PATITOR-338915 format. One record per residue (C-alpha): residue number from 1; x, y, z. Coordinates in steps of 0.25 Angstrom, whole numbers, plus 2048, in hexadecimal, padded with zeros to 3 digits. Layout:
BEGIN
   num   east   north    up
   NUM      X       Y     Z
...
END
This chain:
BEGIN
   num   east   north    up
     1    4FD     96A   100
     2    4F2     974   0FB
     3    4F5     982   0FE
     4    4ED     98D   106
     5    4F0     99B   101
     6    4EE     9A4   10B
     7    4F0     99B   117
     8    4FE     999   117
     9    504     9A0   124
    10    4F9     9A3   12F
    11    4F9     9A8   13E
    12    4F0     9A2   146
    13    4E9     9AB   151
    14    4E4     9A6   15E
    15    4E3     9AF   16C
    16    4D7     9B7   165
    17    4CC     9AE   163
    18    4D1     9A0   168
    19    4DC     99E   173
    20    4D8     9AC   179
    21    4D8     9A5   185
    22    4D8     996   18C
    23    4C9     991   190
    24    4CF     985   198
    25    4D1     98E   1A4
    26    4C3     992   1A5
    27    4B8     98B   1AC
    28    4B0     983   1A3
    29    4A4     98D   1A5
    30    4AD     996   19E
    31    4B5     993   193
    32    4AB     994   188
    33    4A7     9A2   18C
    34    4AE     9AF   186
    35    4AE     9BD   18E
    36    4B0     9CA   18B
    37    4BF     9C8   18C
    38    4C0     9BE   181
    39    4B8     9C8   178
    40    4BF     9D4   17B
    41    4CC     9CA   178
    42    4C5     9C7   16A
    43    4C3     9D5   167
    44    4D1     9D9   168
    45    4DC     9CD   167
    46    4DE     9CD   158
    47    4DF     9D9   150
    48    4E1     9DD   142
    49    4EF     9E1   146
    50    4F0     9D2   147
    51    4ED     9CE   13C
    52    4F5     9D8   135
    53    501     9D3   13C
    54    4FE     9C4   138
    55    4FF     9C7   12A
    56    50B     9D0   12C
    57    511     9C3   131
    58    50F     9BC   124
    59    503     9B3   127
    60    4F9     9B2   11D
    61    4ED     9AC   125
    62    4E8     9AC   134
    63    4E1     9A1   13C
    64    4D8     9A6   146
    65    4D4     99D   151
    66    4C7     9A0   158
    67    4BE     998   162
    68    4B0     994   161
    69    4AC     99A   16E
    70    4B2     9A7   169
    71    4A8     9A8   15D
    72    49C     99F   162
    73    494     9A6   16D
    74    48B     99A   16E
    75    488     98E   165
    76    484     994   158
    77    485     9A2   15D
    78    493     9A8   158
    79    499     9B6   15E
    80    499     9C1   155
    81    4A4     9C9   15C
    82    4AF     9BF   15B
    83    4AB     9BC   14C
    84    4AD     9CB   14A
    85    4BA     9CA   14F
    86    4BC     9BE   145
    87    4B6     9C8   13A
    88    4BF     9D2   13D
    89    4CC     9C9   13C
    90    4C7     9C4   130
    91    4C8     9D2   12A
    92    4D5     9D5   130
    93    4DB     9C8   128
    94    4D4     9CD   11C
    95    4DA     9DB   11D
    96    4E8     9D5   11F
    97    4E8     9C9   116
    98    4E7     9BD   120
    99    4DE     9B2   11D
   100    4D7     9AB   129
   101    4D6     99E   12E
   102    4C9     99E   139
   103    4CD     992   142
   104    4C3     98D   14E
   105    4CD     98B   157
   106    4C6     985   162
   107    4B9     980   161
   108    4AF     97C   16C
   109    4B2     96E   16E
   110    4C1     96F   169
   111    4C7     979   172
   112    4D3     974   178
   113    4D3     97C   185
   114    4C5     97B   187
   115    4BC     96D   18A
   116    4AF     970   186
   117    4AA     962   18A
   118    4A6     960   17C
   119    4AE     95D   171
   120    4AB     963   164
   121    4AE     957   15D
   122    4A5     94E   163
   123    498     958   166
   124    48E     95B   15C
   125    48B     96A   161
   126    499     96F   161
   127    49B     969   152
   128    48E     971   14F
   129    494     97D   155
   130    4A0     97D   14D
   131    49B     97B   142
   132    491     986   142
   133    49D     98F   147
   134    4A4     98B   13A
   135    498     98E   132
   136    496     99C   138
   137    4A4     9A0   135
   138    4A3     99B   127
   139    496     9A4   125
   140    49C     9AF   12B
   141    4A8     9AE   123
   142    4A2     9AA   116
   143    4A7     9B6   10F
   144    4B4     9B3   113
   145    4BA     9A7   10C
   146    4C8     9A8   10F
   147    4C8     9A5   11D
   148    4CB     996   121
   149    4C3     990   12C
   150    4CC     986   134
   151    4C0     97D   13B
   152    4C5     979   149
   153    4D4     97C   14F
   154    4DC     970   155
   155    4D1     966   155
   156    4D3     95E   163
   157    4D9     94E   163
   158    4CA     948   15C
   159    4C8     93D   154
   160    4CA     944   147
   161    4BE     93E   140
   162    4B6     947   14A
   163    4BC     952   145
   164    4BB     94F   137
   165    4AE     94F   137
   166    4AA     95C   13F
   167    4B4     962   135
   168    4AB     95B   12A
   169    49E     961   12F
   170    4A5     970   130
   171    4AB     970   123
   172    49E     96C   11B
   173    496     976   124
   174    4A1     981   11E
   175    4A2     97B   112
   176    492     97C   111
   177    495     98C   111
   178    4A2     98D   109
   179    4AA     984   101
   180    4B7     98C   101
   181    4B9     98F   110
   182    4C7     98A   114
   183    4C4     981   11F
   184    4D0     97B   128
   185    4CE     96D   12F
   186    4DA     96A   13A
   187    4DE     95D   140
   188    4DA     957   14D
   189    4E2     955   15A
   190    4E4     965   15B
   191    4E8     967   14C
   192    4F3     95C   14B
   193    4FB     959   13E
   194    4F9     948   140
   195    4EA     94B   141
   196    4E9     950   132
   197    4E8     942   12D
   198    4D9     941   134
   199    4D3     94D   12D
   200    4C9     94C   123
   201    4CE     951   115
   202    4C4     958   10C
   203    4C3     95A   0FE
   204    4C2     969   101
   205    4CE     971   0FD
   206    4CA     97C   107
   207    4CB     974   113
   208    4D9     975   118
   209    4E0     96C   124
   210    4E7     971   12F
   211    4EF     96D   13B
   212    4F7     972   148
   213    506     971   14C
   214    50B     973   159
   215    514     968   15A
   216    51D     965   162
   217    513     969   16C
   218    51D     968   176
   219    524     976   171
   220    519     97D   16B
   221    50F     97D   178
   222    51D     97D   182
   223    518     982   18F
   224    50B     984   189
   225    501     984   196
   226    4F3     97F   18F
   227    4F9     971   18C
   228    4FD     969   199
   229    509     962   191
   230    512     96E   18E
   231    50D     976   19A
   232    512     96A   1A3
   233    520     969   19C
   234    521     978   19C
   235    52F     978   194
   236    534     980   18A
   237    535     979   17D
   238    53E     97C   171
   239    53D     97B   163
   240    546     975   15B
   241    549     96E   168
   242    550     961   16E
   243    547     957   16C
   244    549     953   17B
   245    541     95F   17F
   246    536     958   177
   247    538     94B   17D
   248    538     951   18B
   249    52B     957   189
   250    526     949   184
   251    52B     942   192
   252    527     94D   19C
   253    519     94E   198
   254    516     93F   190
   255    51F     937   196
   256    522     934   188
   257    52E     93A   17F
   258    52D     932   174
   259    525     93C   16B
   260    533     943   167
   261    53C     935   168
   262    53E     935   159
   263    544     945   159
   264    551     94A   15D
   265    54C     959   15B
   266    53F     961   15C
   267    540     969   14E
   268    53A     969   141
   269    53A     95B   13C
   270    532     957   149
   271    528     962   145
   272    529     95C   136
   273    525     94E   13C
   274    519     955   145
   275    514     95C   139
   276    514     94F   12F
   277    507     94B   131
   278    503     95A   12B
   279    50D     957   120
   280    507     94B   11C
   281    4F9     950   11B
   282    4FD     95B   113
   283    503     952   109
   284    4F8     948   109
   285    4ED     953   106
   286    4F5     95C   0FB
   287    4E8     962   0F7
   288    4E3     969   104
   289    4EB     971   10D
   290    4F1     96F   11C
   291    4F3     97B   125
   292    4FA     97D   132
   293    4F0     986   138
   294    4F7     985   147
   295    506     985   14C
   296    50E     98C   155
   297    515     98D   163
   298    512     992   172
   299    516     9A0   173
   300    51F     99F   17E
   301    529     996   178
   302    536     99B   173
   303    535     9A4   166
   304    53F     99D   161
   305    53A     990   163
   306    52C     994   15C
   307    532     99A   151
   308    53A     98C   14E
   309    52F     984   150
   310    526     98D   147
   311    530     98D   13D
   312    531     97F   13C
   313    522     97C   13B
   314    520     987   131
   315    52B     981   128
   316    524     973   128
   317    518     978   124
   318    51F     981   11A
   319    526     975   115
   320    518     96D   113
   321    511     979   10D
   322    507     97A   119
   323    502     988   11C
   324    500     98B   12A
   325    4FA     995   135
   326    504     997   143
   327    4FE     998   150
   328    4FC     9A3   156
   329    4FC     9B3   155
   330    4FA     9B6   163
   331    4F5     9AF   170
   332    4EF     9B4   17B
   333    4F5     9B3   189
   334    4E9     9AA   18D
   335    4ED     9A0   183
   336    4F6     996   18A
   337    4FC     992   17D
   338    501     99E   178
   339    505     99C   169
   340    506     9AB   164
   341    511     9AF   15A
   342    510     9BD   15F
   343    511     9C7   16B
   344    505     9C9   174
   345    50A     9D9   173
   346    50E     9DD   166
   347    508     9D0   15E
   348    515     9D0   156
   349    51B     9C2   153
   350    525     9BD   15D
   351    531     9BC   155
   352    536     9C0   147
   353    538     9B2   143
   354    52C     9AC   148
   355    525     9B7   13D
   356    52D     9B1   132
   357    52B     9A2   135
   358    51C     9A4   136
   359    51C     9AA   12A
   360    523     99E   124
   361    531     9A6   122
   362    538     99B   127
END
């Protein structure tokens, strides 16, 4: 597989310009509005000290997630204040030797927590705004060619060809302005490895393909409050663990334990099986780059289980020379799925073992 120098080990940053609050609890007429509290949060949440600390953990890049409504004040009108925060963040990263992925984490029409009434992949005007946003960012950062653009985080479970068409259009608009910008395109079904095979493959060495890894969901999202299944089941899930924990989850939630019928233990071999479609994609396309852009475990899971799972996932990625970016650095209390790896108050890694693992010292 083609190497990706400078993007081997990364840290995702959520909780700042995305996932800083959950909009689904708000009445519909308030979900696309920003408040003074939001703007104060953007101005203070991430500082240069955070960037410096991420670098000290052995990371070589950061993946900065942002929401469309954080940058877009109105259709085709952009917030200079929040763009200024990104400008300063870029300066900090350059100062401390970190490469940058700018990731459109939630586009209007492709939110996981807002039902906008119109979907991005079925609405021409939303697609026009999507493309215009990326063109604006390309023009703004034309003198920063090292920044990678990740077009869209976790495309929902739709016909992959619809996403291919929008990706085609967006890539064409960006290539008209830059031939060498690194562009990252992810699979559908929330970045699932098994959907990679449906992505359009471009004759373009600067296009990177990406997927996410949260399997087994019962473990990574255990007792989470945003998804009905782990909320309903409400049980601590170990890793590695006796397979009966996972079969019981299937019985209680889906009345179907067959998903894990062939396993005797939930361990690294099970994760290898889950990641096999990504491994096969990398083998099939050796002249292209595949990057695991997001994976992690919910904050309140036992730290030893989190370490075990993270070690196994990174082991498999390293075995197959797949670069990666862990999720995530810090989460706000308003984020119902807190995946943060550092303490809220002192902003230090939650365990020394975890620090070694995410660095790749397994």
